[in-house]
N, CA, C and O of each residue as an XYZ file, in Angstrom:
292
protein
N       0.837     -1.172      0.000
C       0.000      0.000      0.000
C       0.883      1.237      0.000
O       1.812      1.334      0.802
N       0.615      2.147     -0.856
C       1.408      3.363     -0.978
C       0.961      4.374      0.068
O      -0.226      4.505      0.365
N       1.937      5.081      0.616
C       1.642      6.125      1.591
C       1.518      7.452      0.857
O       2.377      7.824      0.058
N       0.443      8.148      1.142
C       0.268      9.455      0.519
C       0.675     10.537      1.509
O       0.528     10.375      2.720
N       1.180     11.623      0.987
C       1.592     12.760      1.808
C       0.564     13.862      1.627
O       0.209     14.228      0.506
N       0.099     14.377      2.741
C      -0.871     15.468      2.713
C      -0.123     16.768      2.399
O       0.594     17.301      3.246
N      -0.294     17.262      1.194
C       0.430     18.458      0.744
C      -0.076     19.730      1.424
O       0.628     20.740      1.446
N      -1.285     19.689      1.976
C      -1.836     20.891      2.594
C      -1.297     21.097      4.009
O      -1.435     22.189      4.561
N      -0.699     20.092      4.596
C      -0.190     20.180      5.966
C       1.243     20.690      5.957
O       2.103     20.132      5.276
N       1.501     21.771      6.730
C       2.837     22.332      6.815
C       3.680     21.508      7.789
O       3.131     20.895      8.705
N       4.971     21.483      7.614
C       5.847     20.811      8.576
C       5.773     21.482      9.945
O       5.440     22.662     10.052
N       6.085     20.723     10.978
C       5.983     21.221     12.353
C       6.893     22.417     12.593
O       6.522     23.330     13.331
N       8.075     22.432     11.986
C       8.989     23.550     12.229
C       8.430     24.859     11.686
O       8.733     25.920     12.233
N       7.629     24.820     10.634
C       6.993     26.047     10.138
C       5.917     26.526     11.100
O       5.758     27.729     11.304
N       5.172     25.588     11.695
C       4.163     25.960     12.674
C       4.803     26.629     13.887
O       4.291     27.624     14.399
N       5.922     26.078     14.339
C       6.614     26.639     15.489
C       7.159     28.020     15.159
O       7.046     28.947     15.961
N       7.749     28.154     13.980
C       8.291     29.453     13.564
C       7.178     30.495     13.469
O       7.360     31.632     13.905
N       6.031     30.122     12.904
C       4.907     31.055     12.791
C       4.358     31.447     14.153
O       3.995     32.603     14.370
N       4.294     30.481     15.079
C       3.825     30.765     16.438
C       4.720     31.825     17.090
O       4.226     32.800     17.655
N       6.032     31.625     17.007
C       6.957     32.558     17.646
C       6.974     33.909     16.935
O       7.232     34.932     17.568
N       6.710     33.927     15.653
C       6.623     35.189     14.924
C       5.417     35.999     15.418
O       5.537     37.199     15.664
N       4.275     35.356     15.562
C       3.082     36.034     16.069
C       3.283     36.441     17.526
O       2.913     37.545     17.927
N       3.877     35.535     18.320
C       4.136     35.838     19.728
C       5.036     37.063     19.860
O       4.754     37.950     20.665
N       6.104     37.121     19.090
C       7.053     38.234     19.168
C       6.409     39.554     18.760
O       6.630     40.582     19.400
N       5.618     39.523     17.703
C       4.945     40.740     17.256
C       3.941     41.228     18.304
O       3.870     42.423     18.589
N       3.175     40.311     18.868
C       2.198     40.683     19.893
C       2.909     41.184     21.149
O       2.458     42.140     21.781
N       4.020     40.539     21.510
C       4.773     40.971     22.690
C       5.294     42.386     22.500
O       5.207     43.205     23.414
N       5.832     42.681     21.332
C       6.355     44.030     21.062
C       5.238     45.073     21.123
O       5.427     46.152     21.684
N       4.085     44.756     20.554
C       2.952     45.690     20.575
C       2.453     45.920     21.995
O       2.259     47.063     22.408
N       2.244     44.829     22.750
C       1.749     44.970     24.118
C       2.778     45.638     25.025
O       2.413     46.368     25.945
N       4.060     45.392     24.771
C       5.109     46.032     25.570
C       5.105     47.538     25.310
O       5.286     48.323     26.241
N       4.904     47.944     24.075
C       4.839     49.370     23.759
C       3.655     50.031     24.462
O       3.776     51.139     24.984
N       2.519     49.350     24.472
C       1.336     49.876     25.167
C       1.606     49.988     26.662
O       1.288     51.000     27.285
N       2.197     48.936     27.233
C       2.473     48.920     28.673
C       3.507     49.972     29.054
O       3.357     50.642     30.076
N       4.546     50.123     28.253
C       5.562     51.140     28.556
C       4.988     52.552     28.487
O       5.282     53.397     29.332
N       4.169     52.790     27.473
C       3.538     54.112     27.363
C       2.650     54.375     28.572
O       2.674     55.466     29.144
N       1.873     53.382     28.955
C       1.017     53.539     30.132
C       1.806     53.716     31.409
O       1.438     54.518     32.267
N       2.897     52.967     31.541
C       3.741     53.070     32.736
C       4.391     54.455     32.832
O       4.425     55.062     33.903
N       4.899     54.936     31.718
C       5.564     56.244     31.718
C       4.591     57.385     31.996
O       4.962     58.395     32.594
N       3.357     57.220     31.563
C       2.356     58.268     31.779
C       1.598     58.117     33.093
O       0.772     58.959     33.443
N       1.888     57.032     33.819
C       1.258     56.832     35.122
C      -0.166     56.309     35.062
O      -0.924     56.461     36.020
N      -0.531     55.701     33.960
C      -1.881     55.177     33.806
C      -1.967     53.729     34.287
O      -0.948     53.052     34.422
N      -3.171     53.268     34.540
C      -3.416     51.883     34.958
C      -3.533     50.993     33.718
O      -4.636     50.597     33.339
N      -2.415     50.685     33.096
C      -2.388     49.958     31.827
C      -2.759     48.491     31.983
O      -3.161     47.865     31.003
N      -2.640     47.929     33.162
C      -2.933     46.501     33.348
C      -4.401     46.173     33.072
O      -4.722     45.045     32.699
N      -5.268     47.120     33.247
C      -6.688     46.878     32.969
C      -6.978     46.874     31.469
O      -8.025     46.386     31.044
N      -6.074     47.405     30.674
C      -6.272     47.445     29.223
C      -5.930     46.118     28.565
O      -6.527     45.759     27.550
N      -4.977     45.385     29.131
C      -4.487     44.162     28.506
C      -5.133     42.939     29.133
O      -5.153     42.815     30.357
N      -5.657     42.039     28.324
C      -6.321     40.845     28.870
C      -5.323     39.931     29.556
O      -4.289     39.592     28.980
N      -5.625     39.531     30.781
C      -4.772     38.611     31.503
C      -3.711     39.279     32.343
O      -3.054     38.601     33.133
N      -3.513     40.570     32.213
C      -2.444     41.266     32.931
C      -2.920     41.907     34.231
O      -2.140     42.575     34.909
N      -4.158     41.717     34.579
C      -4.726     42.423     35.722
C      -4.011     42.115     37.037
O      -3.826     43.012     37.860
N      -3.612     40.874     37.244
C      -3.009     40.511     38.525
C      -1.497     40.460     38.498
O      -0.891     40.033     39.481
N      -0.874     40.868     37.437
C       0.580     40.781     37.314
C       1.258     41.853     38.163
O       0.761     42.971     38.301
N       2.404     41.483     38.725
C       3.142     42.411     39.576
C       4.194     43.211     38.808
O       4.524     44.333     39.194
N       4.720     42.642     37.727
C       5.786     43.331     36.990
C       5.319     43.681     35.576
O       4.326     43.149     35.080
N       6.048     44.570     34.957
C       5.752     44.972     33.582
C       5.892     43.788     32.637
O       4.996     43.514     31.838
N       7.019     43.086     32.731
C       7.272     41.946     31.850
C       6.254     40.821     32.090
O       5.769     40.214     31.135
N       5.937     40.548     33.329
C       4.958     39.506     33.650
C       3.568     39.838     33.138
O       2.850     38.959     32.664
N       3.189     41.098     33.233
C       1.892     41.534     32.733
C       1.789     41.424     31.228
O       0.762     41.004     30.694
N       2.859     41.803     30.543
C       2.865     41.722     29.081
C       2.841     40.260     28.642
O       2.123     39.911     27.705
N       3.617     39.402     29.305
C       3.612     37.976     28.969
C       2.226     37.371     29.160
O       1.752     36.616     28.311
N       1.580     37.700     30.267
C       0.236     37.184     30.528
C      -0.744     37.650     29.457
O      -1.591     36.876     29.011
N      -0.634     38.899     29.046
C      -1.518     39.433     28.005
C      -1.284     38.733     26.675
O      -2.236     38.418     25.962
N      -0.028     38.489     26.341
C       0.280     37.839     25.068
C      -0.216     36.401     25.074
O      -0.793     35.944     24.087
N      -0.001     35.682     26.169
C      -0.476     34.299     26.238
C      -2.011     34.234     26.172
O      -2.566     33.321     25.561
N      -2.686     35.190     26.794
C      -4.149     35.240     26.709
C      -4.580     35.527     25.276
O      -5.513     34.899     24.776
N      -3.918     36.460     24.616
C      -4.213     36.785     23.233
C      -3.974     35.579     22.323
O      -4.795     35.284     21.456
N      -2.854     34.883     22.519
C      -2.507     33.730     21.693
C      -3.520     32.595     21.857
O      -3.791     31.866     20.903
N      -4.073     32.445     23.050
C      -5.047     31.374     23.263
C      -6.334     31.624     22.473
O      -7.065     30.681     22.168
N      -6.609     32.862     22.147
C      -7.799     33.176     21.353
C      -7.608     32.915     19.871
O      -8.587     32.860     19.127
N      -6.378     32.755     19.427
C      -6.087     32.525     18.013
C      -6.302     31.080     17.584
O      -6.561     30.813     16.411
N      -6.198     30.163     18.510
C      -6.311     28.738     18.125
C      -7.711     28.224     18.245
O      -7.965     27.054     17.959
């Protein structure tokens, strides 16, 4: 029996690369929003989903990005 290859399915390494590309872009965008809010003294954690309970800037941005990424799948 011959094995057929599904041409529509991308290799796993492309999926991983695309995931990290989207993650990096979202992280940069959310970090810019958080930095602007931090510098201006605003409550930026309420703007980003998942960042409400974070104690640090980096932790809040990571939480927001992971929450955003979970909505994509």
